C-alpha positions as CSV (number, residue, x, y, z in Angstrom):
1,M,9.5,93.5,5.2
2,A,10.8,90.2,3.2
3,G,9.4,89.0,-0.3
4,G,11.3,86.1,-1.5
5,W,11.8,87.4,-4.7
6,A,9.8,90.0,-5.2
7,R,11.4,93.7,-4.7
8,D,9.8,95.6,-2.0
9,G,7.0,97.4,-3.3
10,A,5.3,94.8,-5.3
11,V,1.8,93.3,-3.4
12,N,1.6,96.4,-4.0
13,E,1.4,96.8,-7.7
14,Q,0.1,94.2,-8.4
15,I,-3.3,96.0,-6.6
16,D,-2.8,99.4,-8.6
17,A,-3.2,96.6,-11.0
18,S,-5.8,95.1,-10.2
19,I,-7.4,98.1,-9.8
20,A,-6.6,100.1,-13.1
21,D,-8.1,96.9,-14.4
22,E,-11.5,97.2,-13.3
23,L,-11.8,100.3,-13.5
24,K,-11.1,100.0,-17.0
25,R,-13.5,97.4,-17.6
26,L,-16.5,99.5,-16.0
27,Q,-15.0,103.0,-18.1
28,A,-15.5,100.9,-21.6
29,R,-18.8,99.1,-20.3
30,R,-19.9,102.9,-19.2
31,E,-19.1,104.8,-23.0
32,L,-21.3,101.9,-24.9
33,V,-25.0,102.6,-22.5
34,G,-26.7,103.7,-24.7
35,E,-30.1,104.1,-24.2
36,S,-32.2,102.1,-21.6
37,L,-34.8,100.3,-22.4
38,E,-38.3,100.3,-21.0
39,D,-38.5,96.4,-20.5
40,C,-35.5,93.9,-19.7
41,A,-33.8,93.0,-22.6
42,E,-34.2,89.4,-21.6
43,C,-37.6,88.6,-19.7
44,G,-39.3,91.7,-20.5
45,E,-40.8,92.7,-17.4
46,E,-41.3,97.1,-17.1
47,I,-38.4,97.9,-15.5
48,P,-39.0,101.0,-13.8
49,P,-38.1,104.5,-14.4
50,A,-36.1,104.6,-11.1
51,R,-34.0,101.6,-11.9
52,R,-34.1,104.0,-16.0
53,A,-33.2,106.9,-14.0
54,A,-30.0,105.7,-12.1
55,I,-28.9,103.6,-15.1
56,P,-28.2,105.2,-17.9
57,G,-28.2,102.7,-20.4
58,V,-30.0,99.9,-18.6
59,K,-30.6,97.4,-20.2
60,L,-32.0,94.7,-17.8
61,C,-34.4,94.5,-14.5
62,V,-32.6,93.9,-11.2
63,A,-33.4,90.2,-11.0
64,C,-32.2,89.4,-14.8
65,Q,-29.5,91.6,-13.7
66,Q,-29.1,89.5,-10.5
67,A,-29.0,86.3,-12.4
68,R,-25.9,88.0,-14.6
69,D,-23.4,88.2,-11.5
70,K,-24.1,85.8,-10.4
71,G,-23.0,83.1,-13.7
72,R,-19.8,85.7,-14.2
73,A,-19.2,85.4,-10.8
74,A,-19.4,82.2,-10.8
75,A,-16.8,82.8,-14.5
76,R,-14.6,84.2,-12.5
77,G,-14.0,82.1,-9.2
78,G,-12.3,85.0,-7.8
79,I,-8.4,83.8,-8.2
80,N,-6.2,87.0,-8.6
81,R,-4.4,85.4,-10.8
82,R,-1.4,88.4,-11.1
83,G,-0.7,87.1,-7.7
84,S,-0.6,82.8,-8.4
85,K,3.2,81.4,-8.9
86,D,1.8,79.7,-12.0
87,S,1.4,83.7,-13.7
88,Q,4.7,84.6,-12.2
89,L,7.0,81.1,-13.5
90,K,6.2,82.5,-17.0
């Protein structure tokens, strides 16, 4: 397949690298887990025992976690910088 200046397989390498980066980020997060809290660190509501059992080291209730995740998604913007022309010009 013609890809302009990109060599064959470059797109797949970018996808693989993005996946590897995300897996490393998740693994690092899991290693920093610690002990689960019984009450949410932000709002003080009780964290259900099932959530504490399912997610080791959980610190937030579902509502607070959803609000935090929503903020992160907006901050990230969903742009794959590896695939942008700006990153290829550097």
